[in-house]
BAVO-375702 format. One record per residue: residue in three letters; x, y negated, z of N, C-alpha, C, O in turn. Coordinates in steps of 0.001 Angstrom, whole numbers, plus 500000, padded with zeros to 6 digits. Each point is the difference from the previous one (the first is absolute). Layout:
% BAVO-375702
AlaXYZXYZXYZXYZ...
***
This chain:
% BAVO-375702
Met827825641304407710499080500191501151499552498560500362500789499056499946Glu497888500810500432499430498844500432499602500182501452499450500980500504Ile500997497703500168499675500024501508499099498888500255500352498869499664Tyr498507501332500904498989499168500596499901499946501392499903501079500584Trp500101497804500125499943499977501348498390499655500208499494498995499501Leu499826501880501229498504499669500377499762499441501263498877499655500369Gly502207500239500351499801499401501468500513500807501065499902501226499940His500650498179501058500442500828501163501059500939499721501024499563499475Gly498881501649500797501167501076499593499470500714498729500491501093499719Cys498520498359499471499191500831499085500719499553498440500059498807499704Phe500375502066499521500514499746498669499542501111499031499814501183500285Arg500041498224498530499487501050498813501379499990499230500543498944499674Leu499931502173500084501368500460499405499354500712498627499455501099500092Arg500628498318498851499428500567498792501176500514498992500752499221499413Gly499299502118500475500951500367499070499335500573498667498796499885499771Arg502103500738499377499333500390498655498981501400500348499012500348499353Glu501551500295501836499088501377499931499110499906501319499030500749500121Ala501290498367500823499277500143501315500011498508500569500830499141499704Thr498047500707501207499960498895500732500138500225501507499300500835500573Val501574498441500044500082500296501553499285498809500837500286498854499654Val498945501298501254499529498972500816500492500323501535499789501052500604Thr500828497938499822500592500071501376499259499294501144499797498789499921Asp499824501869501059499511499413501347498844499332499693500004498813500329Pro498777501698499014498933499102499574499371499388501338499765500655501016Cys500011498021498816499638499215501362498528499537499945499500499645498932Pro499845500361502170498572499583500124499720498491499784500918499182500053Pro497906500494499724499618498453499992500345499266501402500142498779500055Ala499956501906500859500322499518501348501351499287500137500204499142500859Thr500757501284498197501202499517499945500111498610499404501037499341500078Gly497743500194499263499848498721499259500188500267498508499665499135499191Tyr500847502005500422499997500359498553498938500757499395499562500911500702Lys499952498942498236498906500529499208500700500786498857500246499415498945Ile500093501929501233500747500683499072498946500570498822500394500559498976Gly498551499261501270498827500551498829500116501477499819500557500691500852Lys498963499775498128499976501461499685501196500446499261500363499383498999Leu500266501645501430501306500491499198499847501358499782499205500758500557Thr501867499570498326499908501499499646501640499984499923500730499052499709Gly499614502270500635501386500258500074500281501697500129499203500698500626Glu501739499753498864500146501440500135500718500312501413499780501109500486Ile501022498036500175500583500169501192499693498816501008500104498820499666Ile499528501578501536499961498912501208501020500314501023500070501138500465Thr500794497833499944500932500332501023499518499194501344499619498832499930Val500427501812501149499616499457501244501153500066501015500494501083500314Ser499930497738500198501311499859500790499689500433501271500800500759500548Arg498083498871500093499498500494501579498740500515499611499095499353499474Lys500898502054500863498750500701499818498949499650500762498894500312499559Asn501177498953501772498774499740500638499857498447500190499370499503500934Glu501264499793498108499968498534499807498601499486499023500015500117498775Pro499034499418501836499003499732498948500161498815499019499145499736499155Asn502030499547501012500386498897499039500774500556498955500405499229499130Ala499884502032500798500780500734498861499286501067499618500709500850499461Ser498030499457500622499448501164499603498489499860499730499191500825500424Phe500424497966498766498731499652499713499628500832498620500112499535498866Phe499513501535501403499920500994498901498685499664499120499935500377498830Gln498978498864501813498909499600499482500209499087498700499066499820499219Ala502029499688500609500403499214498802500195500861498719499936499514498870Leu500317501855501396500403500837498884498780500684499354499238500653500713Thr500555499226498005498927500252499300500073501543499326499026500529499464Asn502206500055500648500253501369499683500420500709501172499844499504501116Glu500784501849498675500447500815500903501574500228499828500475501020499501Pro500197498005500929501589500117499999500416500903500953499253500492500846Lys502170499786499011500597500927500806500571498904501328500541498921499758Val499296501423501160500356499054501218501190500590500600499955501184500332Ile501180498081499858501212500362500788500092499119501113499956498776499870Asn500189501901501394500095499266501236500800500544500858499731499925501199Gly501510500788498312500811500624500963501380500168499292500051499858498778Pro501044500432501924501274500058499265500192501355499201499349501010500267Gly501536498928498799500064501134499220500343499694498583500107498821499663Glu500088502223499406500224499723498541498714500405499267499355501016500258Tyr500344498081498801498748500232499208500333499800498457500916499251499663Glu498355501405499461500121499785498719498520500018499536499407501076500083Ile499928497819499429498683499832499648499970499079498758500577498919499885Ala498615501734499174499740499248498647501301499426499502499968498889499470Gly501052501686500635501339499465499470500774499220500871501145499689499672Val498315499914501523500592499115500889500829500943500980499409500922500562Leu501861498878499639500817500686500940499962499051501240500336498826499844Met499285501611501331499921499306501384500639500595501196499987501213500210Thr500626497838500647500596500672501206499385499018501058500184498784499962Gly499036501895501025499615499276501256500996500124501099500424501132500237Val500025497825500493501002500012500978499405499574501171499417498920499903Arg500563501658501252499574499556501297500880498933500531501114500426500305Thr498730498505499861501029498905500442499990499728501551501069499792500574Asp497891500206500023499840499833501452500197501271500911499033500690500321His502216499589500074500191501422500594499522500204501368499847501117500495Asp499912497732500126499646500345501317498581500630500286499086499596499282Pro500669501199501532498469500652499937499100498832500297500336499093500761Pro498325500966498515499243498944500150499319500200501405499901501092500560Ser499589497571499991499347499957501285498639499388499870499688499485498926Asp499473500529502087498833499352500044500120498403499722499060499365499522Thr502108500082500802500083498617500140500981499470498779499966498833499610Gly500947502214499816500828499609499127499580500317498466499012500678499717Pro501769498807499433499502500323498542499904501481499543500823500825500395Ser498285499460498872500011501317499534501169500318498832500579499056499463Arg499689502158500224501131500263499078499721499395498776498838499918499600Asn502240499587499675499941499422498882500715500784498751501130500467500141Val498269499629498840500664500772498888500239499064498798499070499434499426Ala502269500427500208500384499276498648500024500772498932500375501168500109Tyr499235498318498705500023500941498940500897499484498947500005498784499809Val500777502004499464500888499793499139499421500808498501499875501221499908Met499864497932499145499163500580498908500871499782498606500726499013499880Asp499165501831499234500779499878498669498720499753498991499137500873499912Ile500785498071499432498910499726499134500635499252498734500556498902500033Asp499275501809498985500595499386498673501486499594500243500350498821499933Asp500437502107500327501383499835500208500514498737500946501138499540499911Ile497979500030500892500100499150501102499869500557501320498965500635500203Arg501797499272500661499829500207501470499626498904500783500601498929500093Ile498207501462500551499393498859500668499826500544501589499769501199500157Cys500324498059500831499881500326501449499115499088500675500113498777499922His498917501886500806498868499325500763500208500329501321499721501122500423Leu500816497870500378500322500253501323498921500227501048500258500280501171Gly498540499585498343498803500089500836499863498826501104500237498812499778Arg499348501721501416499906499149501142501180500197500917499849500201501204Met501216499743498265501317500201500742500315499048501114499969498789499782Ser500321501671501357500165498981501103501391499724500567500184499213500929Arg500750501451498486501341500010500216500816500254498842499486500605499060Arg501932498952500861500771500332498864500172501319499934499838500657501029Pro500517499974497772500068501538499823501139500458500594501045499350500030Ala498765502073500590501153500449500702500930500376498968499618500029498830Ala501680500291501517501073500299499256499751501237499082500320499947498813Asp499206500978501637499549501216499320499090499747498848500036500674498971Asp499136498323501238499032499693498936500440499126498818499408499951498922Val501785499311501429500310498924498938500512500528498791499884499325498977Glu500721501898500985500512500453498728498719500395499140500028499776498790Thr498982500738501727498774500320499207499311498637499382499727499799498817Leu500064499309502315499286498915499556500696498830499167499387499096499431Ser501943501068500592500859498948499348500259500481498497500807499416499276Ala498520501588500346499951500279498457499060499259499230499955500116498775Ala499286499123501869498918499268499278500358498878499162500792499214500519Asp498809500517498289500094498678499320499215499005500586500496498891500198Val498261501370500129499018499008500382499632500343501463499693501157500286Leu500331497846500666499638500303501266498924499088500505500077498774499919Leu498835501932500649498725499284500500500180499985501452500105501043500645Val499934497694499924500601500035501634499063499128500687499559498976499478Pro500132501419501685499036499032500828501062499151500678501118500430500282Val498371498086500009500687499091500208499538499253501180500776499213500543Gly498116500949499872499020498937500819500199500179501402499535499138500746Gly501182502003499823499938500274501306498602500485500551499230500684499326Asp500527498919501901498772500579500746499927501403500061499061500608499486Ser501911499982501136500283501507500179500658500433498772500564501094499988Leu499423498197499027500799500657498696501267499256499944500324499226500901Leu500442501006497998501252499484499647499809498236499905499244499453499197Asp501493499932501661499823498678499910501254499482499032500826500768499507Ala499164497809500314501002499438498976501345500577500061500518500553499030Ala500083499309502188501176500525500410500356501499499535500937500365499290Gly498046500397501313500044501534499670499931500394498700500624500979499590Ala498517498194499567499755500343498697501261499619499061500380500621499008Ala500189498179501563501160499771499121501351500970500321500843500280499148Glu499179500101502030500788501048500356499769501320499309500933500747499705Thr497840499512500052499780501269499210500318499840498613500474500980499426Val499326497826499852500257499770498838501628500040499687500467500345498915Ser500210499292502084501540500069499822500377501380500081500860500420499225Leu498519500458501752500278501386500012499822500760498762500852500782499579Leu497880498948499763499558500812498908500256499572498607499795500727499028Glu500687497994500910500497499396498806499199500285498666500553500494499017Pro498216499192501011499167500028498700500276499005498989500535498937500317Lys499162501309498568500125498728498976498875499089499899500122498879499507Ile498620501645501019498854499121500069499458500304501378499873501133500463Val499808497689500165499242499951501401498643499315499729499929498879499497Ile498980501869500870498774499389500143499398500171501337499822501099500526Pro499804497500500116499571500122501454498588500303500002499284499722499037Met500266500871502071498635500050500304499940499903501449500987499832500716Leu497628500298499748499613499810501357500571498779500605500866500102500869Tyr498694498720498716500382498814500403498676499090499920498985500311499378Lys501195498578501319498829498999500004499629499392498686500905499478499348Thr497881500525500183499550499440498863498563499101500412499488500052501118Asp500090499286497965498822499297500402498753500862500170498924499437500204Val501144501801499731498813500795500227500453500962500916499024500480500578Glu502161500067499851500447500953500691499513499815501565500227498962500621Thr499149502051499883499368499763501278500922500520501167499684499794501171Gly501479500893498480501035500439500903500769498967500521500119498971499334Asn500496501149501898500718499008500546501400500060499515500866500297500822Tyr499484499447497886501351500181499440500643498569499568499322499048499615Asp501957500953500499500881498772499595499770499868498443499670500954499295Pro500540497758500243500163499732498643501197500532499274501029500222500637Val498901500016497960501250500599499321501078499167500110501147500448499989Asp498546498101500143501177499138499977501212500354501025501163499699499732Arg498476500947501429500938500258501017501049501138499415501225499906500073Phe498056501166499341500964500974499312500879499465499056501192500304499980Leu498217498807499127500835499484498938501116499103500572501046499870499364Lys498758499478501871501070499091500482501038501121500703501217499816499967Glu498272501193500580500911500897500596500966500684498940501159500296500291Leu498312499922498530500804500700499007500871498920499304500918500388499277Gly498859498276500889500668499039499382499731499867498437500814499565499185Met497857500900500531499786500132498524498837499109499740499330499570500939Glu500392500122497760498627499351499561499375500993499027500590500723499198Ala498195499180501011499164500837499140499396499157498620499737498798499971Lys500150501974499138499343499348498719498601499860500429499509500656500919Pro499778498337498278498385499957500287499389501198499816500363500750499094Pro498605499571501776499342501263500093499335500315498693499490499113499316Glu500517502182500328499457500309498748498797500991500202499936500622501060Ser499159499543498020498838500863500230500309501405499993499353500738500744Arg501561499735498505500560501322499961501518499844499640500533498940499674Leu500100502319500438501338500027499577500248501140499195499581501070500441Ser501075498926498355500236501016499165501458500270500076500878499183499724Val499303502082500691501435500470500298500427501033498992499273500973499799Thr501867498873499552500480501055499158501609500132500211500565499048500539Arg500069501886499133501463500176500233500641498821499414500826499389500679Ser498891500231498158500617498823499228499922498687500633500820499112499768Asn498083500753501121499845498595500441500443500026501603499677499073500743Met500975501899499652500419500061501459501098498922500347501077500104499414Pro498757498956501415500952499052500437501293500638500439500026501159500413Ala501177497990499485501170500619500269500391499953501537500757500799500551Asp498596498127500046500117499784501464498527500066500598498989499828499319Thr501023500432501991498801500018500782499216498669499826500408498897500364Thr498294501390498968499005498761499807498809500242500900499535501133500126Val499940497761500533498653500055500468498932499576499167500057498882499489Met498861501958500283498866499501499077498893499985500880499792500940500766Leu499418497974499176498794499759500682498809500307499020500010499589498840Leu499038501104501650498712500381499257498801499322500715499829499935501217Asn499260499502497663498651499438500494499328501243500307500122500965499247Tyr499003499096502064499022501091500103498774499717498945499720498907499507Arg499697502195500293498816499892499232498651499715500805499403500800500721Gly500257497900498998498871499466500859498604499996499222498982499595500560
***
């Protein structure tokens, strides 16, 4: 499986049989994700415009925007609602994290998570090999909350998202705060990450990806 970060919370996860696009983001976020094709689109917050820019899709994919179990184009997927308080006019809307099995790799996209996962959700979310986690704060997980979430879920590979970059328009913190909180160093950013069962690290490793500009 190949993982590309397109910016903000948007990733392209390309497997042998299907491609999944997560939280497609509009140019207003600072990122230009271009035109995309994919069999599956996941949306973590149904009413969040920065996670549902369907205009970028050139085909008619299956859109998943709620909790439940799905099997589409050979991809097994579980959507887990993570913010259990009822939504309000002023608070965050409900977030859905997705656990996906692609090419024998289990990957979890935490979406626009605003607090560490509840105990009931940890078992499902902690089964992932690769964790895509927001780290920049501003109503989402901040460095400390993201580090605590990583400790709870114990993935092999951690890929940060939703943090300050030179184009990001959101009021997020830089990724360095998250790395400091974890007490880890990341390798230099890569343009994509190819993940197989045979190259999985033994211990939790942070990988940074360059967004596609």
